All heavy atoms as an XYZ file, in Angstrom:
900
protein
N     -34.231    -18.325     16.277
C     -33.131    -19.227     16.543
C     -32.118    -19.120     15.406
O     -32.481    -19.190     14.233
C     -33.688    -20.648     16.623
C     -32.665    -21.682     16.989
S     -33.499    -23.194     17.436
C     -32.529    -24.340     16.531
N     -30.823    -18.930     15.739
C     -29.829    -18.776     14.687
C     -29.584    -20.087     13.942
O     -29.683    -21.171     14.510
C     -28.576    -18.339     15.438
C     -28.792    -18.759     16.833
C     -30.260    -18.769     17.065
N     -29.265    -19.964     12.673
C     -28.968    -21.139     11.868
C     -27.576    -21.646     12.235
O     -26.649    -20.843     12.328
C     -28.978    -20.776     10.376
O     -30.061    -19.898     10.116
C     -29.140    -22.009      9.516
N     -27.408    -22.946     12.453
C     -26.071    -23.440     12.780
C     -25.123    -23.304     11.598
O     -25.542    -23.321     10.439
C     -26.309    -24.917     13.135
C     -27.627    -25.262     12.562
C     -28.420    -23.998     12.457
N     -23.854    -23.143     11.909
C     -22.862    -22.996     10.857
C     -22.685    -24.306     10.106
O     -22.934    -25.378     10.634
C     -21.529    -22.558     11.454
O     -21.095    -23.520     12.378
N     -22.266    -24.201      8.869
C     -22.084    -25.391      8.049
C     -20.747    -26.045      8.393
O     -19.854    -25.426      8.915
C     -22.101    -25.022      6.575
C     -23.420    -24.429      6.138
C     -23.392    -24.103      4.651
N     -24.504    -23.285      4.269
C     -25.679    -23.751      3.901
N     -25.895    -25.041      3.887
N     -26.648    -22.946      3.555
N     -20.652    -27.296      8.049
C     -19.405    -28.004      8.260
C     -19.407    -28.773      9.561
O     -20.391    -28.773     10.300
N     -18.292    -29.418      9.865
C     -18.225    -30.222     11.079
C     -18.301    -29.351     12.324
O     -17.742    -28.250     12.359
C     -16.877    -30.932     10.964
C     -16.080    -30.074     10.051
C     -17.051    -29.451      9.106
N     -18.998    -29.825     13.319
C     -19.122    -29.093     14.573
C     -17.885    -29.357     15.419
O     -17.437    -30.493     15.550
C     -20.364    -29.526     15.345
C     -21.670    -29.370     14.584
C     -21.965    -27.912     14.276
N     -23.265    -27.739     13.684
C     -23.499    -27.746     12.391
N     -22.524    -27.946     11.547
N     -24.697    -27.569     11.917
N     -17.371    -28.321     15.998
C     -16.200    -28.441     16.853
C     -16.617    -28.178     18.287
O     -17.333    -27.240     18.566
C     -15.133    -27.420     16.436
C     -14.711    -27.451     14.975
C     -13.773    -26.305     14.692
C     -14.068    -28.765     14.640
N     -16.173    -29.000     19.200
C     -16.489    -28.783     20.597
C     -17.888    -29.242     20.934
O     -18.509    -30.039     20.239
N     -18.415    -28.691     22.014
C     -19.692    -29.172     22.525
C     -20.870    -28.297     22.134
O     -22.003    -28.719     22.256
C     -19.607    -29.284     24.048
O     -19.282    -28.031     24.597
N     -20.653    -27.084     21.700
C     -21.760    -26.206     21.345
C     -21.259    -24.998     20.594
O     -20.047    -24.822     20.401
N     -22.171    -24.138     20.160
C     -21.753    -22.990     19.360
C     -20.878    -21.991     20.120
O     -19.945    -21.427     19.541
C     -23.068    -22.349     18.921
C     -24.132    -22.979     19.712
C     -23.614    -24.253     20.269
N     -21.146    -21.786     21.402
C     -20.322    -20.849     22.172
C     -18.905    -21.393     22.329
O     -17.915    -20.654     22.187
C     -20.942    -20.599     23.540
N     -18.798    -22.679     22.598
C     -17.483    -23.307     22.733
C     -16.733    -23.275     21.399
O     -15.521    -23.060     21.358
C     -17.636    -24.752     23.217
C     -16.337    -25.442     23.464
N     -15.839    -26.373     22.597
C     -15.428    -25.313     24.451
C     -14.684    -26.810     23.057
N     -14.406    -26.179     24.179
N     -17.464    -23.463     20.305
C     -16.849    -23.418     18.981
C     -16.305    -22.026     18.678
O     -15.207    -21.883     18.146
C     -17.870    -23.836     17.932
C     -17.313    -23.946     16.548
C     -18.297    -24.554     15.576
O     -19.144    -25.352     15.978
O     -18.212    -24.205     14.385
N     -17.058    -20.982     19.024
C     -16.589    -19.607     18.817
C     -15.317    -19.341     19.612
O     -14.361    -18.739     19.109
C     -17.672    -18.604     19.218
C     -18.636    -18.270     18.129
C     -19.465    -17.062     18.485
N     -20.214    -17.222     19.725
C     -21.415    -17.782     19.823
N     -22.000    -18.245     18.727
N     -22.025    -17.885     20.969
N     -15.288    -19.776     20.874
C     -14.103    -19.573     21.696
C     -12.911    -20.357     21.149
O     -11.783    -19.858     21.119
C     -14.391    -19.999     23.141
C     -15.300    -19.073     23.928
C     -15.651    -19.701     25.267
C     -14.637    -17.738     24.141
N     -13.152    -21.586     20.717
C     -12.088    -22.427     20.169
C     -11.491    -21.792     18.915
O     -10.267    -21.682     18.777
C     -12.631    -23.817     19.854
C     -11.668    -24.810     19.236
C     -10.678    -25.282     20.277
C     -12.425    -25.984     18.681
N     -12.335    -21.339     17.996
C     -11.850    -20.730     16.769
C     -11.148    -19.395     17.044
O     -10.171    -19.052     16.383
C     -12.991    -20.545     15.773
C     -13.547    -21.835     15.171
C     -14.746    -21.534     14.301
C     -12.488    -22.573     14.389
N     -11.643    -18.644     18.018
C     -10.985    -17.393     18.388
C      -9.595    -17.634     18.938
O      -8.639    -16.919     18.608
N      -9.452    -18.674     19.762
C      -8.141    -19.008     20.311
C      -7.199    -19.508     19.224
O      -6.017    -19.151     19.203
C      -8.287    -20.079     21.411
O      -9.195    -19.597     22.402
C      -6.957    -20.387     22.059
N      -7.720    -20.324     18.300
C      -6.888    -20.793     17.191
C      -6.426    -19.618     16.323
O      -5.269    -19.567     15.894
C      -7.651    -21.812     16.349
C      -7.800    -23.211     16.939
C      -8.747    -24.039     16.079
C      -6.467    -23.903     17.062
N      -7.319    -18.674     16.053
C      -6.950    -17.499     15.256
C      -5.896    -16.663     15.980
O      -4.932    -16.181     15.366
C      -8.185    -16.654     14.956
N      -6.065    -16.522     17.283
C      -5.091    -15.776     18.084
C      -3.717    -16.424     17.998
O      -2.699    -15.741     17.785
C      -5.575    -15.736     19.530
C      -4.669    -15.013     20.485
C      -5.209    -15.038     21.898
O      -6.442    -14.961     22.074
O      -4.385    -15.134     22.824
N      -3.652    -17.740     18.129
C      -2.378    -18.447     18.051
C      -1.777    -18.367     16.641
O      -0.568    -18.274     16.485
C      -2.560    -19.910     18.463
C      -2.950    -20.090     19.914
C      -1.907    -19.530     20.861
O      -0.727    -19.789     20.719
N      -2.365    -18.724     21.811
N      -2.637    -18.414     15.624
C      -2.158    -18.301     14.244
C      -1.498    -16.949     14.004
O      -0.418    -16.864     13.423
C      -3.313    -18.506     13.261
C      -2.992    -18.326     11.783
C      -1.995    -19.380     11.315
C      -4.262    -18.391     10.956
N      -2.119    -15.879     14.477
C      -1.558    -14.543     14.272
C      -0.330    -14.314     15.149
O       0.559    -13.554     14.789
C      -2.602    -13.467     14.533
C      -3.766    -13.531     13.586
C      -5.051    -13.300     14.030
C      -3.576    -13.837     12.255
C      -6.129    -13.361     13.157
C      -4.643    -13.906     11.369
C      -5.919    -13.663     11.831
N      -0.270    -14.984     16.283
C       0.865    -14.812     17.182
C       2.098    -15.564     16.674
O       3.209    -15.044     16.709
C       0.493    -15.301     18.576
C       1.540    -15.015     19.629
C       1.088    -15.395     21.021
O      -0.078    -15.796     21.200
O       1.928    -15.295     21.937
N       1.911    -16.790     16.193
C       3.043    -17.635     15.816
C       3.269    -17.733     14.312
O       4.319    -18.223     13.892
C       2.854    -19.044     16.386
C       2.753    -19.068     17.869
N       3.818    -18.779     18.702
C       1.707    -19.328     18.690
C       3.438    -18.875     19.964
N       2.162    -19.199     19.989
N       2.303    -17.349     13.488
C       2.467    -17.433     12.053
C       1.984    -18.739     11.457
O       1.548    -18.779     10.316
N       2.073    -19.831     12.199
C       1.527    -21.109     11.757
C       1.254    -21.978     12.971
O       1.916    -21.841     14.006
C       2.469    -21.822     10.785
C       3.753    -22.331     11.374
C       4.530    -23.064     10.303
C       5.833    -23.617     10.869
N       6.571    -24.371      9.867
N       0.251    -22.842     12.837
C      -0.089    -23.769     13.911
C      -0.402    -25.129     13.315
O      -0.806    -25.236     12.160
C      -1.287    -23.274     14.762
C      -2.500    -22.984     13.888
C      -0.921    -22.076     15.594
C      -3.749    -22.672     14.655
N      -0.218    -26.152     14.119
C      -0.538    -27.516     13.714
C      -1.787    -27.938     14.470
O      -1.825    -27.884     15.700
C       0.620    -28.456     14.040
C       0.411    -29.872     13.572
C       1.640    -30.717     13.874
C       1.428    -32.143     13.435
N       2.596    -32.983     13.768
N      -2.817    -28.329     13.732
C      -4.087    -28.713     14.327
C      -4.737    -29.778     13.447
O      -4.152    -30.200     12.457
C      -4.994    -27.469     14.497
O      -6.188    -27.848     15.156
C      -5.308    -26.825     13.174
N      -5.936    -30.203     13.790
C      -6.613    -31.197     12.969
C      -7.114    -30.539     11.680
O      -7.301    -29.322     11.615
C      -7.797    -31.825     13.718
O      -8.750    -30.811     14.023
C      -7.340    -32.515     14.995
N      -7.361    -31.355     10.673
C      -7.824    -30.826      9.393
C      -9.170    -30.121      9.535
O      -9.404    -29.077      8.928
C      -7.946    -31.946      8.365
C      -6.642    -32.418      7.796
C      -6.831    -33.488      6.740
O      -7.926    -33.560      6.144
O      -5.882    -34.250      6.520
N     -10.070    -30.693     10.336
C     -11.399    -30.095     10.498
C     -11.301    -28.711     11.125
O     -11.959    -27.764     10.676
C     -12.281    -31.002     11.354
N     -10.463    -28.564     12.142
C     -10.303    -27.259     12.778
C      -9.635    -26.268     11.833
O     -10.001    -25.090     11.800
C      -9.490    -27.393     14.061
C     -10.242    -28.066     15.183
C      -9.368    -28.211     16.408
C     -10.098    -28.989     17.472
N      -9.219    -29.261     18.622
N      -8.656    -26.737     11.059
C      -7.973    -25.849     10.111
C      -8.943    -25.356      9.041
O      -8.928    -24.181      8.664
C      -6.790    -26.570      9.473
N      -9.804    -26.252      8.549
C     -10.768    -25.855      7.524
C     -11.800    -24.880      8.067
O     -12.299    -24.022      7.339
C     -11.463    -27.091      6.958
C     -10.560    -27.916      6.059
C     -11.273    -29.148      5.559
C     -10.352    -29.995      4.700
N     -11.011    -31.227      4.231
N     -12.162    -25.001      9.337
C     -13.111    -24.066      9.947
C     -12.437    -22.746     10.302
O     -13.073    -21.700     10.345
C     -13.725    -24.676     11.208
C     -14.642    -25.853     10.971
C     -15.822    -25.495     10.085
N     -16.593    -24.393     10.598
C     -17.621    -24.508     11.421
N     -18.025    -25.682     11.800
N     -18.260    -23.447     11.837
N     -11.123    -22.786     10.564
C     -10.395    -21.581     10.960
C     -10.091    -20.674      9.770
O     -10.097    -19.447      9.906
C      -9.086    -21.972     11.658
C      -8.128    -20.856     12.023
C      -8.790    -19.891     13.003
C      -6.858    -21.427     12.611
N      -9.855    -21.251      8.597
C      -9.422    -20.472      7.442
C     -10.362    -19.302      7.098
O      -9.894    -18.163      6.973
C      -9.249    -21.378      6.226
C      -8.960    -20.597      4.958
C      -8.871    -21.491      3.770
N      -7.490    -21.574      3.369
C      -7.038    -22.386      2.451
N      -7.840    -23.228      1.864
N      -5.774    -22.366      2.107
N     -11.686    -19.495      6.945
C     -12.532    -18.335      6.606
C     -12.540    -17.266      7.691
O     -12.563    -16.067      7.379
C     -13.935    -18.926      6.437
C     -13.782    -20.392      6.419
C     -12.441    -20.726      6.967
N     -12.485    -17.681      8.956
C     -12.468    -16.706     10.048
C     -11.187    -15.884     10.000
O     -11.225    -14.650     10.113
C     -12.599    -17.426     11.394
C     -12.498    -16.534     12.622
C     -13.699    -15.614     12.699
C     -12.370    -17.361     13.873
N     -10.048    -16.535      9.820
C      -8.773    -15.820      9.773
C      -8.725    -14.866      8.582
O      -8.240    -13.730      8.709
C      -7.622    -16.822      9.702
N      -9.258    -15.300      7.448
C      -9.250    -14.434      6.266
C     -10.120    -13.192      6.495
O      -9.751    -12.084      6.109
C      -9.740    -15.217      5.043
C      -8.947    -16.473      4.783
C      -8.081    -16.408      3.552
O      -8.301    -15.517      2.729
O      -7.189    -17.263      3.439
N     -11.265    -13.367      7.142
C     -12.136    -12.218      7.424
C     -11.486    -11.268      8.413
O     -11.615    -10.039      8.287
C     -13.483    -12.700      7.961
C     -14.356    -13.312      6.892
C     -15.640    -13.839      7.464
C     -16.418    -14.588      6.391
N     -17.592    -15.278      6.938
N     -10.778    -11.807      9.411
C     -10.112    -10.947     10.387
C      -8.986    -10.154      9.727
O      -8.804     -8.971     10.025
C      -9.580    -11.783     11.549
C     -10.634    -12.426     12.448
C      -9.970    -13.325     13.477
C     -11.495    -11.389     13.125
N      -8.233    -10.783      8.835
C      -7.153    -10.072      8.142
C      -7.733     -8.998      7.223
O      -7.224     -7.875      7.150
C      -6.269    -11.054      7.358
C      -5.502    -11.948      8.331
C      -5.292    -10.307      6.454
C      -4.763    -13.086      7.677
N      -8.839     -9.314      6.539
C      -9.483     -8.325      5.673
C      -9.971     -7.130      6.486
O      -9.829     -5.974      6.058
C     -10.655     -8.966      4.915
O     -10.167    -10.081      4.173
C     -11.301     -7.979      3.971
N     -10.528     -7.391      7.667
C     -10.958     -6.294      8.537
C      -9.757     -5.485      9.004
O      -9.820     -4.251      9.101
C     -11.734     -6.841      9.730
N      -8.644     -6.160      9.304
C      -7.447     -5.452      9.768
C      -6.845     -4.596      8.667
O      -6.237     -3.556      8.948
C      -6.423     -6.449     10.282
N      -7.011     -4.991      7.414
C      -6.499     -4.181      6.308
C      -7.248     -2.849      6.248
O      -6.654     -1.817      5.937
C      -6.603     -4.964      4.980
C      -5.570     -6.096      4.968
C      -6.398     -4.058      3.782
C      -5.689     -7.043      3.807
N      -8.549     -2.860      6.584
C      -9.309     -1.604      6.620
C      -8.702     -0.661      7.652
O      -8.554      0.529      7.405
C     -10.769     -1.879      6.932
N      -8.354     -1.197      8.827
C      -7.581     -0.448      9.801
C      -8.305      0.605     10.606
O      -7.673      1.298     11.394
N      -9.620      0.763     10.462
C     -10.309      1.793     11.233
C     -10.757      1.251     12.591
O     -10.551      0.089     12.920
C     -11.491      2.366     10.442
C     -12.471      1.299     10.000
O     -12.131      0.111     10.105
O     -13.570      1.653      9.538
N     -11.356      2.129     13.377
C     -11.743      1.770     14.739
C     -12.828      0.706     14.765
O     -12.783     -0.214     15.591
C     -12.217      3.018     15.493
C     -12.626      2.819     16.944
C     -11.456      2.300     17.758
C     -13.164      4.111     17.525
N     -13.785      0.775     13.872
C     -14.851     -0.222     13.869
C     -14.305     -1.599     13.496
O     -14.751     -2.621     14.038
C     -15.979      0.176     12.918
O     -15.525      0.199     11.588
N     -13.331     -1.638     12.600
C     -12.705     -2.914     12.249
C     -11.948     -3.485     13.442
O     -12.000     -4.685     13.712
C     -11.761     -2.730     11.066
N     -11.261     -2.629     14.175
C     -10.542     -3.086     15.372
C     -11.521     -3.636     16.408
O     -11.255     -4.649     17.044
C      -9.726     -1.938     15.960
C      -8.805     -2.363     17.087
C      -7.938     -1.205     17.521
N      -6.943     -0.836     16.535
C      -5.686     -1.280     16.535
N      -5.282     -2.099     17.462
N      -4.841     -0.892     15.607
N     -12.661     -2.998     16.556
C     -13.662     -3.491     17.519
C     -14.263     -4.814     17.062
O     -14.551     -5.681     17.890
C     -14.750     -2.441     17.713
C     -14.264     -1.266     18.525
C     -15.328     -0.221     18.692
N     -14.844      0.855     19.544
C     -15.381      2.040     19.621
N     -16.444      2.346     18.878
N     -14.884      2.959     20.420
N     -14.479     -4.987     15.749
C     -14.973     -6.271     15.244
C     -13.976     -7.389     15.505
O     -14.347     -8.499     15.880
C     -15.254     -6.171     13.741
C     -16.579     -5.562     13.392
C     -16.959     -5.854     11.950
N     -15.888     -5.618     10.999
C     -15.717     -4.483     10.323
N     -16.555     -3.491     10.481
N     -14.721     -4.352      9.465
N     -12.687     -7.098     15.303
C     -11.657     -8.104     15.550
C     -11.563     -8.412     17.043
O     -11.389     -9.565     17.439
C     -10.299     -7.632     14.980
C      -9.172     -8.548     15.410
C     -10.367     -7.563     13.465
N     -11.709     -7.393     17.877
C     -11.631     -7.598     19.331
C     -12.778     -8.444     19.864
O     -12.679     -9.002     20.952
C     -11.600     -6.249     20.064
C     -10.279     -5.524     19.982
S      -8.949     -6.340     20.850
C      -9.462     -6.123     22.537
N     -13.878     -8.558     19.124
C     -14.958     -9.453     19.540
C     -14.536    -10.904     19.432
O     -15.006    -11.754     20.180
C     -16.208     -9.229     18.696
C     -16.913     -7.943     18.998
C     -18.113     -7.721     18.096
O     -18.271     -8.407     17.084
N     -18.945     -6.767     18.451
N     -13.638    -11.207     18.511
C     -13.181    -12.575     18.304
C     -11.899    -12.863     19.067
O     -11.766    -13.904     19.702
C     -12.936    -12.839     16.799
O     -14.132    -12.526     16.091
C     -12.572    -14.282     16.554
N     -10.947    -11.939     19.019
C      -9.651    -12.119     19.671
C      -9.562    -11.128     20.832
O      -9.579     -9.918     20.612
C      -8.504    -11.877     18.671
C      -8.597    -12.860     17.515
C      -7.158    -11.990     19.367
C      -7.613    -12.602     16.424
N      -9.459    -11.632     22.041
C      -9.450    -10.763     23.214
C      -8.063    -10.253     23.586
O      -7.938     -9.304     24.342
C     -10.055    -11.489     24.421
C     -11.560    -11.595     24.387
C     -12.064    -12.700     23.484
O     -11.397    -13.707     23.310
N     -13.230    -12.518     22.909
N      -7.006    -10.866     23.082
C      -5.642    -10.475     23.417
C      -5.266     -9.213     22.647
O      -5.130     -9.228     21.428
C      -4.688    -11.627     23.080
C      -3.307    -11.412     23.641
O      -2.913    -10.303     23.974
N      -2.562    -12.495     23.762
N      -5.079     -8.116     23.366
C      -4.829     -6.826     22.724
C      -3.485     -6.782     22.002
O      -3.358     -6.129     20.971
C      -4.906     -5.698     23.744
C      -6.306     -5.436     24.236
C      -6.342     -4.258     25.182
C      -7.766     -4.027     25.669
N      -7.835     -2.892     26.591
N      -2.489     -7.483     22.530
C      -1.185     -7.458     21.868
C      -1.230     -8.193     20.529
O      -0.580     -7.774     19.563
C      -0.114     -8.065     22.775
O      -0.375     -9.423     23.013
N      -2.009     -9.258     20.438
C      -2.152     -9.979     19.179
C      -2.928     -9.131     18.171
O      -2.587     -9.091     16.987
C      -2.824    -11.354     19.396
C      -3.111    -12.042     18.081
C      -1.957    -12.238     20.263
N      -3.953     -8.428     18.631
C      -4.719     -7.549     17.749
C      -3.821     -6.418     17.243
O      -3.864     -6.063     16.058
C      -5.964     -6.999     18.474
C      -6.661     -5.946     17.644
C      -6.922     -8.126     18.802
N      -2.983     -5.886     18.112
C      -2.050     -4.831     17.698
C      -1.084     -5.376     16.644
O      -0.812     -4.705     15.632
C      -1.282     -4.312     18.919
C      -0.286     -3.260     18.590
N      -0.654     -1.981     18.225
C       1.066     -3.298     18.533
C       0.436     -1.265     17.976
N       1.490     -2.051     18.161
N      -0.569     -6.586     16.847
C       0.317     -7.213     15.867
C      -0.400     -7.425     14.539
O       0.167     -7.196     13.468
C       0.833     -8.565     16.404
O       1.486     -8.348     17.641
C       1.792     -9.219     15.432
N      -1.656     -7.854     14.617
C      -2.443     -8.077     13.401
C      -2.600     -6.786     12.607
O      -2.433     -6.777     11.383
C      -3.813     -8.654     13.765
C      -4.822     -8.839     12.643
C      -4.303     -9.845     11.622
C      -6.155     -9.288     13.194
N      -2.880     -5.689     13.287
C      -3.137     -4.427     12.595
C      -1.854     -3.728     12.150
O      -1.866     -3.029     11.133
C      -3.952     -3.490     13.494
C      -5.431     -3.719     13.402
C      -6.020     -4.792     14.050
C      -6.233     -2.889     12.651
C      -7.375     -5.019     13.957
C      -7.593     -3.100     12.554
C      -8.166     -4.174     13.205
N      -0.749     -3.889     12.884
C       0.456     -3.135     12.555
C       1.482     -3.925     11.753
O       2.248     -3.337     10.992
C       1.145     -2.617     13.832
O       1.463     -3.738     14.670
C       0.249     -1.646     14.565
N       1.506     -5.263     11.902
C       2.529     -6.059     11.224
C       1.938     -6.909     10.104
O       2.422     -6.903      8.971
C       3.269     -6.965     12.244
C       4.280     -7.843     11.551
C       3.928     -6.127     13.327
N       0.879     -7.661     10.413
C       0.351     -8.632      9.459
C      -0.453     -7.956      8.347
O      -0.266     -8.261      7.170
C      -0.492     -9.696     10.196
C       0.401    -10.472     11.169
C      -1.151    -10.642      9.219
C      -0.334    -11.397     12.097
N      -1.360     -7.064      8.712
C      -2.235     -6.436      7.713
C      -1.467     -5.642      6.650
O      -1.800     -5.745      5.466
C      -3.271     -5.553      8.402
N      -0.436     -4.859      6.995
C       0.288     -4.153      5.929
C       0.974     -5.084      4.928
O       1.120     -4.737      3.758
C       1.329     -3.319      6.693
C       0.730     -3.114      8.030
C      -0.031     -4.364      8.321
N       1.372     -6.290      5.371
C       1.998     -7.232      4.436
C       1.002     -7.732      3.397
O       1.370     -8.033      2.269
C       2.564     -8.440      5.198
C       3.847     -8.139      5.947
C       4.563     -9.407      6.343
C       3.817    -10.148      7.406
N       4.580    -11.281      7.973
N      -0.281     -7.827      3.786
C      -1.303     -8.359      2.889
C      -2.154     -7.270      2.252
O      -3.175     -7.567      1.638
C      -2.213     -9.326      3.640
C      -1.525    -10.575      4.108
C      -1.483    -10.895      5.453
C      -0.925    -11.435      3.216
C      -0.866    -12.051      5.889
C      -0.296    -12.593      3.633
C      -0.265    -12.901      4.974
N      -1.771     -6.004      2.386
C      -2.611     -4.897      1.916
C      -2.838     -4.941      0.404
O      -3.925     -4.604     -0.067
C      -1.981     -3.567      2.320
N      -1.854     -5.367     -0.349
C      -2.001     -5.386     -1.803
C      -2.513     -6.727     -2.320
O      -2.819     -6.840     -3.503
C      -0.645     -5.094     -2.473
O       0.312     -6.064     -2.045
C      -0.164     -3.699     -2.098
N      -2.599     -7.707     -1.467
C      -3.043     -9.042     -1.880
C      -4.568     -9.092     -1.866
O      -5.195     -8.696     -0.883
C      -2.456    -10.084     -0.919
C      -2.598    -11.499     -1.384
C      -1.914    -12.427     -0.370
N      -2.065    -13.797     -0.776
C      -1.147    -14.479     -1.428
N      -0.005    -13.903     -1.739
N      -1.357    -15.726     -1.769
N      -5.216     -9.602     -2.914
C      -6.685     -9.589     -2.966
C      -7.363    -10.654     -2.103
O      -8.557    -10.600     -1.894
C      -6.983     -9.823     -4.451
C      -5.806    -10.554     -4.956
C      -4.621    -10.058     -4.178
N      -6.638    -11.603     -1.607
C      -7.222    -12.653     -0.769
C      -6.268    -13.820     -0.689
O      -5.148    -13.768     -1.188
N      -6.689    -14.902     -0.052
C      -5.842    -16.076      0.066
C      -4.671    -15.835      0.982
O      -3.519    -16.010      0.598
N      -4.952    -15.422      2.215
C      -3.900    -15.069      3.153
C      -3.345    -16.277      3.911
O      -2.319    -16.167      4.552
C      -4.425    -14.058      4.173
C      -5.148    -12.885      3.564
C      -6.480    -12.637      3.877
C      -4.519    -12.036      2.671
C      -7.156    -11.570      3.324
C      -5.192    -10.964      2.108
C      -6.507    -10.733      2.445
O      -7.175     -9.685      1.889
N      -4.060    -17.402      3.871
C      -3.636    -18.577      4.624
C      -3.443    -19.765      3.696
O      -4.002    -19.822      2.610
C      -4.664    -18.951      5.708
O      -5.921    -19.184      5.090
C      -4.799    -17.854      6.743
N      -2.665    -20.728      4.185
C      -2.397    -21.956      3.433
C      -2.555    -23.133      4.394
O      -2.059    -23.097      5.513
C      -0.970    -21.929      2.888
C      -0.531    -23.207      2.230
C       0.941    -23.183      1.845
N       1.242    -22.050      0.975
C       2.230    -21.185      1.194
N       3.014    -21.312      2.228
N       2.432    -20.191      0.356
N      -3.249    -24.180      3.941
C      -3.407    -25.399      4.731
C      -2.601    -26.499      4.051
O      -2.791    -26.783      2.873
C      -4.885    -25.807      4.851
C      -5.673    -24.746      5.604
C      -5.008    -27.160      5.548
C      -7.155    -25.029      5.698
N      -1.697    -27.102      4.807
C      -0.891    -28.208      4.318
C      -1.182    -29.430      5.174
O      -1.042    -29.378      6.395
C       0.613    -27.872      4.405
O       0.850    -26.624      3.767
C       1.443    -28.957      3.750
N      -1.590    -30.508      4.537
C      -1.896    -31.721      5.287
C      -0.599    -32.428      5.667
O       0.324    -32.540      4.861
C      -2.771    -32.656      4.463
C      -4.140    -32.083      4.182
C      -4.991    -33.018      3.367
C      -6.341    -32.386      3.103
N      -7.207    -33.264      2.327
N      -0.545    -32.880      6.911
C       0.591    -33.659      7.396
C       0.056    -35.013      7.855
O      -1.147    -35.261      7.801
C       1.345    -32.924      8.529
C       1.994    -31.663      8.001
C       0.438    -32.594      9.684
N       0.916    -35.873      8.306
C       0.510    -37.221      8.689
C      -0.469    -37.249      9.851
O      -0.708    -36.243     10.521
N      -1.034    -38.418     10.107
C      -1.992    -38.539     11.204
C      -1.315    -38.422     12.573
O      -0.122    -38.690     12.712
C      -2.594    -39.929     11.000
C      -1.570    -40.672     10.224
C      -0.872    -39.661      9.377
N      -2.104    -38.027     13.557
C      -1.613    -37.894     14.926
C      -1.360    -39.281     15.504
O      -2.120    -40.217     15.246
C      -2.641    -37.119     15.755
C      -2.176    -36.780     17.140
C      -2.987    -35.694     17.788
N      -4.421    -35.902     17.696
C      -5.318    -34.938     17.872
N      -4.917    -33.714     18.127
N      -6.599    -35.177     17.791
N      -0.321    -39.421     16.307
C       0.055    -40.726     16.842
C      -1.000    -41.326     17.767
O      -1.290    -42.505     17.693
C       1.384    -40.644     17.594
C       2.570    -40.559     16.655
O       2.474    -40.949     15.499
N       3.681    -40.025     17.141
N      -1.572    -40.518     18.634
C      -2.465    -41.065     19.654
C      -3.759    -41.636     19.124
O      -4.103    -42.784     19.395
N      -4.500    -40.851     18.324
C      -5.825    -41.280     17.889
C      -5.964    -41.349     16.370
O      -7.064    -41.531     15.862
C      -6.899    -40.357     18.460
C      -6.709    -38.910     18.050
O      -5.699    -38.604     17.402
O      -7.578    -38.092     18.394
N      -4.863    -41.197     15.649
C      -4.851    -41.304     14.188
C      -5.705    -40.230     13.502
O      -6.212    -40.438     12.407
C      -5.290    -42.705     13.742
C      -4.663    -43.113     12.438
O      -3.601    -42.626     12.078
N      -5.316    -43.998     11.713
N      -5.885    -39.088     14.169
C      -6.657    -37.994     13.587
C      -5.842    -37.319     12.484
O      -4.631    -37.122     12.637
C      -7.010    -36.964     14.661
N      -6.473    -36.973     11.356
C      -5.733    -36.294     10.283
C      -5.318    -34.890     10.731
O      -6.136    -34.107     11.197
C      -6.731    -36.250      9.129
C      -8.060    -36.413      9.758
C      -7.866    -37.202     11.008
N      -4.046    -34.589     10.574
C      -3.500    -33.312     11.036
C      -3.153    -32.431      9.849
O      -2.924    -32.913      8.735
C      -2.245    -33.543     11.884
C      -2.494    -34.377     13.129
S      -3.589    -33.567     14.288
C      -2.530    -32.322     14.938
N      -3.113    -31.129     10.101
C      -2.773    -30.153      9.071
C      -2.042    -28.983      9.716
O      -2.202    -28.724     10.910
C      -4.027    -29.659      8.362
N      -1.251    -28.307      8.914
C      -0.579    -27.088      9.344
C      -1.243    -25.941      8.593
O      -1.320    -25.949      7.370
C       0.932    -27.128      9.037
C       1.583    -25.785      9.327
C       1.595    -28.221      9.842
N      -1.748    -24.961      9.337
C      -2.309    -23.762      8.710
C      -1.347    -22.626      9.006
O      -0.893    -22.461     10.142
C      -3.748    -23.464      9.196
C      -4.307    -22.229      8.484
C      -3.828    -23.334     10.693
C      -5.784    -22.044      8.649
N      -0.990    -21.885      7.961
C       0.009    -20.845      8.108
C      -0.361    -19.626      7.274
O      -1.133    -19.716      6.323
C       1.389    -21.351      7.686
C       1.461    -21.843      6.260
C       2.769    -22.508      5.924
O       3.749    -22.297      6.652
O       2.810    -23.227      4.930
N       0.197    -18.499      7.658
C       0.020    -17.279      6.886
C       0.954    -17.338      5.685
O       2.116    -17.738      5.805
C       0.344    -16.050      7.741
C      -0.548    -15.846      8.961
C      -0.028    -14.686      9.794
C      -1.980    -15.599      8.556
N       0.466    -16.946      4.529
C       1.251    -16.998      3.303
C       2.317    -15.908      3.370
O       2.022    -14.753      3.680
C       0.345    -16.804      2.074
C       1.165    -16.734      0.807
C      -0.666    -17.914      2.003
N       3.548    -16.282      3.086
C       4.655    -15.320      3.084
C       5.124    -15.129      1.640
O       5.563    -16.070      1.009
C       5.828    -15.836      3.920
C       5.476    -16.135      5.360
C       5.100    -14.891      6.132
O       5.611    -13.813      5.876
N       4.189    -15.038      7.074
N       5.005    -13.925      1.138
C       5.482    -13.644     -0.227
C       6.703    -12.785     -0.212
O       6.922    -11.962      0.564
C       4.395    -12.954     -1.048
C       3.346    -13.941     -1.527
O       3.642    -15.137     -1.584
O       2.241    -13.491     -1.830
């Protein structure tokens, strides 16, 4: 039996959590920044950093690893051709989380996670 991931659980189960984080990563790479809850942003950051690190390698096996998480081929192409070359010389820290005010409906703490632009 696999060990559950650390931190707050998102969604209803591990499969749903994987799909949720994959979709959030896809939207992050497509738009450059997204607004979500703090818990989701904190869970998304390590995944996004690993995907960018894999994209910097740029080989076929790295592309296949990224495609396991992000199914949209155009976003994966953007990640490998546009985003990864910008971060090729950077040793890490590709994303930034900025806390914003609470959400109006349920008062959930919100955050903006974005790709660092240098």
